[in-house]
C-alpha positions as CSV (number, residue, x, y, z in Angstrom):
1,X,-10.6,10.9,16.7
2,X,-7.0,10.2,15.6
3,X,-5.5,6.7,15.9
4,X,-1.8,5.9,16.1
5,X,-0.1,2.5,15.5
6,X,3.3,1.3,16.7
7,X,4.5,-2.1,15.5
8,X,7.6,-3.8,17.0
9,X,9.4,-6.0,14.5
10,X,11.5,-9.0,15.2
11,X,13.9,-7.9,12.5
12,X,14.1,-4.3,13.7
13,X,14.9,-4.2,17.3
14,X,16.2,-0.6,17.5
15,X,12.9,1.1,16.8
16,X,9.2,0.5,16.1
17,X,7.5,1.1,12.8
18,X,5.1,4.0,13.7
19,X,2.2,5.6,11.8
20,X,0.1,8.4,13.2
21,X,-3.3,9.9,12.5
22,X,-5.3,7.0,11.0
23,X,-9.0,7.6,10.7
24,X,-11.2,4.8,12.2
25,X,-11.8,3.4,8.8
26,X,-8.2,3.5,7.8
27,X,-7.3,1.7,11.1
28,X,-9.8,-1.0,10.4
29,X,-8.9,-1.7,6.8
30,X,-5.1,-1.1,6.8
31,X,-4.2,-2.5,10.2
32,X,-6.8,-4.3,12.2
33,X,-8.3,-6.5,9.5
34,X,-4.9,-7.6,8.1
35,X,-3.7,-8.4,11.6
36,X,-6.8,-10.4,12.4
37,X,-6.6,-12.3,9.0
38,X,-2.8,-12.9,9.3
39,X,-2.0,-10.8,6.3
40,X,0.8,-8.3,5.6
41,X,0.3,-4.8,6.9
42,X,1.5,-1.9,4.7
43,X,2.7,1.1,6.6
44,X,5.0,3.9,5.6
45,X,5.5,2.3,2.2
46,X,6.8,-0.9,3.9
47,X,5.2,-4.3,3.7
48,X,5.3,-5.9,7.2
49,X,5.0,-9.6,7.1
50,X,2.8,-11.2,9.8
51,X,5.7,-13.5,10.9
52,X,7.9,-10.4,11.6
53,X,5.4,-8.7,14.0
54,X,6.6,-9.0,17.6
55,X,4.0,-6.6,19.1
56,X,1.4,-4.1,18.0
57,X,0.2,-1.1,20.0
58,X,-2.8,1.1,19.1
59,X,-3.6,4.4,20.8
60,X,-6.1,7.2,20.2
61,X,-6.2,10.9,20.8
62,X,-8.4,13.9,20.0
63,X,-5.3,15.8,19.1
64,X,-3.4,15.2,15.9
65,X,0.1,13.9,16.2
66,X,1.4,17.3,15.2
67,X,-0.4,18.9,18.2
68,X,1.0,16.2,20.5
69,X,4.5,16.7,19.2
70,X,4.2,20.5,19.7
71,X,3.3,19.8,23.4
72,X,6.2,17.4,23.8
73,X,8.7,19.9,22.2
74,X,7.4,22.6,24.5
75,X,7.9,20.4,27.5
76,X,11.4,19.6,26.4
77,X,12.3,23.3,26.0
78,X,11.1,23.9,29.6
79,X,13.1,20.9,31.0
80,X,16.6,21.0,32.2
81,X,17.2,17.5,30.9
82,X,18.8,17.2,27.4
83,X,18.1,14.0,25.6
84,X,20.2,12.9,22.6
85,X,18.8,10.2,20.3
86,X,15.9,8.0,21.5
87,X,12.5,7.4,20.0
88,X,11.2,9.6,17.2
89,X,8.6,12.3,17.9
90,X,6.0,10.2,16.0
91,X,6.6,7.4,18.4
92,X,6.4,9.8,21.4
93,X,3.1,11.2,20.1
94,X,1.7,7.7,19.8
95,X,2.9,6.9,23.3
96,X,1.3,10.1,24.7
97,X,-2.1,9.0,23.3
98,X,-4.5,6.7,25.2
99,X,-3.6,3.0,24.7
100,X,-6.6,1.0,23.4
101,X,-4.8,-2.1,22.1
102,X,-6.7,-4.5,24.4
103,X,-10.0,-3.0,23.5
104,X,-9.5,-3.7,19.8
105,X,-7.2,-6.8,19.6
106,X,-7.9,-9.9,21.7
107,X,-5.7,-12.5,20.1
108,X,-2.4,-13.2,18.2
109,X,-2.0,-12.2,14.6
110,X,-4.3,-14.2,12.4
111,X,-6.7,-15.2,15.2
112,X,-9.7,-14.4,13.0
113,X,-8.3,-15.9,9.8
114,X,-11.1,-17.0,7.5
115,X,-13.8,-15.1,9.2
116,X,-15.9,-12.7,7.3
117,X,-15.1,-9.0,7.9
118,X,-18.5,-7.9,6.7
119,X,-19.9,-7.1,10.1
120,X,-16.9,-4.9,10.9
121,X,-17.1,-3.1,7.6
122,X,-20.8,-2.5,8.2
123,X,-20.0,-1.0,11.6
124,X,-17.6,1.4,10.2
125,X,-20.0,2.5,7.5
126,X,-22.7,2.9,10.0
127,X,-20.7,5.3,12.0
128,X,-19.8,7.5,9.0
129,X,-23.1,7.0,7.2
130,X,-23.9,10.7,7.0
131,X,-20.6,11.5,5.4
132,X,-20.4,11.7,1.6
133,X,-17.3,12.7,-0.4
134,X,-17.7,15.2,-3.3
135,X,-15.0,14.8,-6.0
136,X,-15.0,17.8,-8.3
137,X,-13.1,19.7,-11.0
138,X,-13.2,23.4,-11.9
139,X,-17.0,23.7,-12.0
140,X,-17.5,25.6,-8.7
141,X,-21.2,26.3,-9.4
142,X,-22.0,22.6,-9.6
143,X,-19.8,21.8,-6.6
144,X,-21.6,24.4,-4.5
145,X,-25.0,23.3,-5.8
146,X,-24.5,19.7,-4.7
147,X,-23.0,20.8,-1.4
148,X,-26.1,22.7,-0.5
149,X,-28.4,19.9,-1.8
150,X,-26.6,17.2,0.4
151,X,-26.7,19.4,3.5
152,X,-30.4,20.0,2.9
153,X,-31.1,16.3,3.1
154,X,-29.1,15.9,6.3
155,X,-25.8,14.6,5.0
156,X,-22.3,15.9,5.6
157,X,-20.5,16.5,2.3
158,X,-16.7,16.3,2.4
159,X,-15.0,18.7,0.0
160,X,-11.3,18.3,0.3
161,X,-10.0,21.8,-0.1
162,X,-12.4,23.0,2.6
163,X,-10.7,20.7,5.2
164,X,-7.8,21.8,7.3
165,X,-4.4,20.8,5.9
166,X,-2.9,19.9,9.3
167,X,0.6,19.7,7.7
168,X,-0.5,16.7,5.6
169,X,0.5,16.1,2.0
170,X,-2.4,16.1,-0.5
171,X,-2.6,12.3,-0.7
172,X,-2.4,12.0,3.1
173,X,-5.2,14.6,3.5
174,X,-7.3,12.8,0.9
175,X,-6.9,9.4,2.7
176,X,-7.7,10.9,6.1
177,X,-11.0,12.3,4.9
178,X,-12.0,9.4,2.7
179,X,-13.8,7.6,5.6
180,X,-17.2,8.0,4.0
181,X,-20.0,5.7,3.0
182,X,-20.8,7.3,-0.4
183,X,-19.0,9.4,-3.1
184,X,-20.3,11.7,-5.7
185,X,-18.0,12.2,-8.7
186,X,-18.6,15.5,-10.7
187,X,-17.5,14.9,-14.2
188,X,-17.3,18.3,-15.9
189,X,-15.6,19.3,-19.2
190,X,-12.6,21.1,-17.7
191,X,-9.7,19.7,-19.7
192,X,-9.0,18.7,-23.3
193,X,-7.1,15.5,-24.3
194,X,-6.6,12.9,-26.9
195,X,-4.2,10.2,-28.0
196,X,-1.3,11.0,-30.3
197,X,-3.2,9.5,-33.2
198,X,-6.2,11.6,-32.4
199,X,-3.9,14.7,-32.2
200,X,-2.7,14.0,-35.8
201,X,-6.4,13.9,-36.9
202,X,-7.0,17.1,-35.0
203,X,-4.4,18.8,-37.1
204,X,-6.6,18.0,-40.0
205,X,-9.7,19.5,-38.5
206,X,-10.9,17.1,-35.8
207,X,-12.3,18.5,-32.5
208,X,-10.7,18.2,-29.2
209,X,-12.1,15.7,-26.7
210,X,-13.4,17.4,-23.5
211,X,-12.5,15.5,-20.3
212,X,-12.7,15.7,-16.5
213,X,-9.6,16.7,-14.5
214,X,-7.0,14.0,-14.0
215,X,-7.3,14.2,-10.2
216,X,-11.1,13.6,-10.6
217,X,-10.5,10.4,-12.6
218,X,-7.9,9.2,-10.0
219,X,-10.3,9.8,-7.1
220,X,-13.1,8.3,-9.1
221,X,-11.2,5.0,-9.4
222,X,-10.1,5.2,-5.7
223,X,-13.7,5.4,-4.4
224,X,-15.0,2.8,-6.9
225,X,-12.5,0.3,-5.5
226,X,-12.8,1.3,-1.8
227,X,-16.6,1.7,-1.5
228,X,-17.8,-0.5,-4.3
229,X,-19.6,0.6,-7.4
230,X,-23.0,0.7,-5.7
231,X,-21.7,3.5,-3.4
232,X,-20.4,5.8,-6.1
233,X,-22.6,8.1,-8.3
234,X,-21.1,10.0,-11.2
235,X,-22.9,13.3,-12.1
236,X,-21.8,14.6,-15.5
237,X,-22.5,17.5,-17.7
238,X,-23.1,17.6,-21.5
239,X,-19.9,17.4,-23.6
240,X,-17.6,15.6,-21.1
241,X,-16.2,12.3,-22.2
242,X,-17.2,9.5,-19.9
243,X,-14.7,6.7,-18.9
244,X,-15.3,3.7,-21.2
245,X,-13.5,1.1,-19.1
246,X,-15.5,1.3,-15.9
247,X,-18.8,-0.5,-16.4
248,X,-21.7,-1.0,-14.0
249,X,-21.4,2.5,-12.4
250,X,-24.3,4.9,-11.8
251,X,-24.2,8.0,-14.1
252,X,-26.6,10.9,-13.8
253,X,-26.7,13.7,-16.3
254,X,-27.3,17.2,-14.9
255,X,-28.5,19.9,-17.3
256,X,-29.4,22.7,-15.0
257,X,-29.2,22.3,-11.3
258,X,-28.8,19.3,-8.9
259,X,-32.5,19.7,-8.0
260,X,-33.4,18.4,-11.5
261,X,-32.0,15.0,-10.5
262,X,-32.6,15.4,-6.8
263,X,-35.3,12.7,-6.6
264,X,-33.1,10.2,-8.4
265,X,-30.2,10.9,-6.1
266,X,-32.3,10.5,-3.0
267,X,-33.7,7.2,-4.3
268,X,-30.2,5.8,-4.9
269,X,-28.9,7.0,-1.4
270,X,-31.9,5.3,0.3
271,X,-31.2,2.1,-1.6
272,X,-27.7,1.9,-0.1
273,X,-29.1,2.3,3.4
274,X,-28.1,5.9,4.0
275,X,-30.5,7.8,6.3
276,X,-31.5,11.1,4.9
277,X,-33.9,13.9,5.9
278,X,-36.5,14.9,3.4
C-alpha cells in the first residue's frame, strides 16, 4: 500500500507541500507521530513547523504515484479541455487516492503530546514482522545463502537490487523498502582502505586493511539507529575490519555457510519476538 501526504501551510497559500509513496512505517515515523507530538515534520527536505500547518490530508492507494500520474496524463490527452497551471501531478495523484485522514488523525496537531508512541511502534513492527532486510556487499554467495536460509524459516528477506525501481532514486528506494523489523548486515572483505598515516606505513611494507563496502557501513548505521541495536545482526567473514565505534551490537562470524550459525540466528530472532517456522 502507498500513502500520500498533502500539507497546507499558512505561509504558503499557493500550493500544498506534497509527498507521495510513503510506506506505512515511514508514514508513522515521519508524519503521524511528529503531528501527534506537535513536532516539526520534515518533507521534501523542508522542515515544516507545527505552527505553520493549516491542514494535513493523508490518502492511500494500491498504485504508486507514478501509476496514478500516468492515468491522469492519459485522461488529459483524451480530454478536449486544456489546463494551464494548477496543482502538480504529485498533488493530483494524492487527490486521486482514497482519503483516510479521519481514520488516522482525530485531533489538532500536538493532541497526543507527551504520550508514549511505543504501542504504535509495536503495531507497525507486528505488521511487518516477517520482513527482514539484508545489507550486502560483493559476496553474492553469502547473500544468496542467507536469502535461502531466511526463506526456509518463514521470513521475507528484502534485498534491495531485487526490488522494482519504480522510477525512484537509490535512497528513495532504500527508504521505501526499509519497513522491516530486523536487519542482517553482511560484512565481507570487499574493499581496501586506510588512513593517510597508514598509507605511508604501507609504502614501507604494511598490509592493506580489508573493509566492507561503504554503502554497507552506511546502511548498517541507518538500521542500527532506526531499529535499535537489538534488531540488527552483523554477520562477518574472516579478514574484514569490524567497525570499532559501534558497541553493543551482535556480531556472528561465518566460516563456511549460514547453516553453521543457523541455530544462533534463530535464537536471536526469537528473542526479539519474530515468529519463525522451524
